[in-house]
C-alpha positions as a Markdown table, in Angstrom:
| # | Residue | x | y | z |
|---|---|---|---|---|
| 1 | Unk | -26.6 | 30.0 | -24.4 |
| 2 | Unk | -25.2 | 28.2 | -28.2 |
| 3 | Unk | -24.3 | 24.5 | -28.3 |
| 4 | Unk | -21.5 | 23.5 | -30.9 |
| 5 | Unk | -22.0 | 20.7 | -33.1 |
| 6 | Unk | -19.5 | 17.7 | -31.7 |
| 7 | Unk | -17.6 | 17.6 | -35.4 |
| 8 | Unk | -16.3 | 21.6 | -34.5 |
| 9 | Unk | -13.0 | 21.4 | -32.9 |
| 10 | Unk | -13.2 | 24.4 | -29.9 |
| 11 | Unk | -9.2 | 24.4 | -29.1 |
| 12 | Unk | -6.2 | 23.2 | -31.5 |
| 13 | Unk | -5.6 | 20.2 | -30.5 |
| 14 | Unk | -1.2 | 19.3 | -31.4 |
| 15 | Unk | -2.6 | 15.2 | -30.2 |
| 16 | Unk | -5.5 | 14.2 | -29.8 |
| 17 | Unk | -7.2 | 15.6 | -26.9 |
| 18 | Unk | -3.7 | 17.8 | -25.8 |
| 19 | Unk | -3.8 | 21.2 | -26.5 |
| 20 | Unk | -1.2 | 24.0 | -26.2 |
| 21 | Unk | -2.2 | 24.6 | -22.3 |
| 22 | Unk | -2.0 | 21.0 | -21.6 |
| 23 | Unk | 2.1 | 20.7 | -22.7 |
| 24 | Unk | 3.1 | 23.6 | -21.2 |
| 25 | Unk | 1.2 | 22.3 | -18.0 |
| 26 | Unk | 2.9 | 19.0 | -18.9 |
| 27 | Unk | 6.3 | 20.9 | -19.0 |
| 28 | Unk | 6.4 | 23.0 | -15.7 |
| 29 | Unk | 5.4 | 19.5 | -14.3 |
| 30 | Unk | 9.0 | 18.7 | -16.1 |
| 31 | Unk | 10.3 | 21.3 | -14.5 |
| 32 | Unk | 9.1 | 20.4 | -10.9 |
| 33 | Unk | 10.6 | 16.9 | -11.3 |
| 34 | Unk | 13.3 | 17.8 | -12.0 |
| 35 | Unk | 13.6 | 20.6 | -9.4 |
| 36 | Unk | 12.8 | 18.1 | -6.7 |
| 37 | Unk | 15.0 | 15.7 | -8.7 |
| 38 | Unk | 17.9 | 16.9 | -7.3 |
| 39 | Unk | 17.3 | 16.5 | -3.8 |
| 40 | Unk | 18.4 | 13.1 | -3.5 |
| 41 | Unk | 22.0 | 11.5 | -4.0 |
| 42 | Unk | 20.5 | 7.6 | -5.2 |
| 43 | Unk | 19.5 | 7.0 | -8.8 |
| 44 | Unk | 15.9 | 4.9 | -8.0 |
| 45 | Unk | 14.6 | 7.8 | -5.9 |
| 46 | Unk | 15.6 | 10.4 | -8.8 |
| 47 | Unk | 14.2 | 9.1 | -11.2 |
| 48 | Unk | 10.8 | 8.6 | -9.3 |
| 49 | Unk | 11.4 | 11.8 | -8.5 |
| 50 | Unk | 11.9 | 13.3 | -11.6 |
| 51 | Unk | 9.0 | 11.0 | -13.0 |
| 52 | Unk | 6.0 | 11.2 | -10.8 |
| 53 | Unk | 5.0 | 14.7 | -11.8 |
| 54 | Unk | 5.0 | 14.6 | -14.6 |
| 55 | Unk | 3.0 | 11.0 | -14.7 |
| 56 | Unk | 0.8 | 13.0 | -12.3 |
| 57 | Unk | -0.2 | 16.1 | -14.6 |
| 58 | Unk | -0.4 | 13.3 | -17.9 |
| 59 | Unk | -3.1 | 11.1 | -15.9 |
| 60 | Unk | -5.1 | 14.5 | -14.7 |
| 61 | Unk | -5.2 | 16.5 | -18.1 |
| 62 | Unk | -5.8 | 12.5 | -20.3 |
| 63 | Unk | -8.6 | 12.6 | -22.3 |
| 64 | Unk | -11.8 | 10.5 | -21.7 |
| 65 | Unk | -13.8 | 8.9 | -23.5 |
| 66 | Unk | -17.0 | 11.1 | -22.5 |
| 67 | Unk | -14.6 | 14.7 | -23.8 |
| 68 | Unk | -13.7 | 15.1 | -20.0 |
| 69 | Unk | -10.6 | 14.7 | -17.9 |
| 70 | Unk | -10.4 | 13.2 | -14.6 |
| 71 | Unk | -9.4 | 17.8 | -13.7 |
| 72 | Unk | -12.5 | 18.9 | -14.9 |
| 73 | Unk | -14.4 | 16.2 | -13.0 |
| 74 | Unk | -12.4 | 17.0 | -9.8 |
| 75 | Unk | -13.1 | 20.4 | -10.2 |
| 76 | Unk | -16.1 | 19.9 | -10.9 |
| 77 | Unk | -17.1 | 17.9 | -7.6 |
| 78 | Unk | -14.8 | 20.2 | -5.8 |
| 79 | Unk | -17.3 | 23.0 | -7.3 |
| 80 | Unk | -20.8 | 21.2 | -6.2 |
| 81 | Unk | -18.9 | 20.0 | -2.8 |
| 82 | Unk | -18.3 | 23.9 | -1.7 |
| 83 | Unk | -21.8 | 25.2 | -2.9 |
| 84 | Unk | -24.2 | 22.9 | -1.4 |
| 85 | Unk | -26.8 | 23.9 | 0.5 |
| 86 | Unk | -26.3 | 23.0 | 3.9 |
| 87 | Unk | -30.1 | 22.3 | 5.4 |
| 88 | Unk | -30.5 | 21.6 | 9.1 |
| 89 | Unk | -32.4 | 19.1 | 10.2 |
| 90 | Unk | -35.1 | 19.9 | 13.2 |
């Protein structure tokens, strides 16, 4: 395995830390929010349902200072938790 130096970008970034895949995922979450906002007639509930999905997606994909995201950390935690060996105590 070859190590990539920090000053070389692996993916094309539109904004700092946001590539094309992240922008597409946020656009899909806006679409889901738009579909859910049609379930209600009150304006406040419509705004909440429309904004909750894109905001949570944005926060999950926001890059942290170490270069990782909350989504990647959560995915690694689930992988570790599922693959952890279980030992029996006697």
